[in-house]
C-alpha positions as CSV (number, residue, x, y, z in Angstrom):
1,M,22.2,1.6,78.1
2,A,24.0,1.6,74.8
3,H,24.6,-2.4,74.8
4,K,22.5,-5.4,75.8
5,F,22.1,-9.0,75.3
6,E,18.8,-10.2,73.9
7,I,17.4,-13.9,74.1
8,Y,15.0,-14.8,71.3
9,K,13.6,-17.8,69.8
10,D,14.3,-18.5,66.1
11,K,12.2,-20.1,63.4
12,A,13.5,-23.5,64.3
13,G,12.3,-23.0,67.9
14,E,15.8,-22.8,69.3
15,F,16.9,-20.0,71.7
16,R,19.6,-17.8,70.6
17,V,21.5,-14.8,72.1
18,R,22.4,-11.6,70.2
19,F,24.6,-8.8,71.5
20,K,23.4,-5.4,70.5
21,Y,25.3,-2.0,70.7
22,N,23.3,1.1,69.8
23,S,20.5,-1.0,68.3
24,E,23.1,-2.7,65.9
25,T,23.4,-6.6,66.3
26,I,27.3,-7.2,66.9
27,F,27.0,-11.0,67.1
28,S,24.6,-14.0,67.6
29,T,25.2,-17.3,69.1
30,E,24.3,-20.8,68.0
31,G,21.0,-22.2,68.9
32,Y,20.0,-23.8,72.3
33,A,17.4,-26.1,73.1
34,S,16.5,-24.3,76.2
35,K,16.3,-20.7,77.5
36,S,18.6,-21.8,80.4
37,G,21.3,-22.9,77.8
38,A,21.0,-19.2,76.3
39,K,21.3,-17.7,79.6
40,D,24.4,-20.0,80.4
41,A,25.9,-18.7,77.2
42,I,25.6,-15.1,78.3
43,E,27.2,-15.6,81.6
44,S,30.2,-17.6,79.8
45,I,30.5,-14.7,77.5
46,K,30.6,-12.2,80.4
47,K,33.1,-14.4,82.2
48,Y,35.7,-15.1,79.4
49,V,35.5,-12.1,77.2
50,P,38.0,-9.8,79.0
51,A,40.7,-12.4,78.6
52,A,40.0,-13.1,74.9
53,E,42.9,-12.9,72.6
54,V,43.0,-10.5,69.6
55,T,44.3,-12.0,66.4
56,E,44.9,-10.1,63.2
57,V,44.1,-12.0,60.0
58,E,45.5,-10.8,56.7
């Protein structure tokens, strides 16, 4: 699979999610106190991304 979500613990002890495509990190989330919070973030991203608006900034 060329793309995936990764849940990891940062230096501050918070759980974060990063989205990788072909081994390159595309984005990372804020920190969450629990792993379940990070998993909820993944589900939210999966649910709402298809409806995300595209905006051009000049």
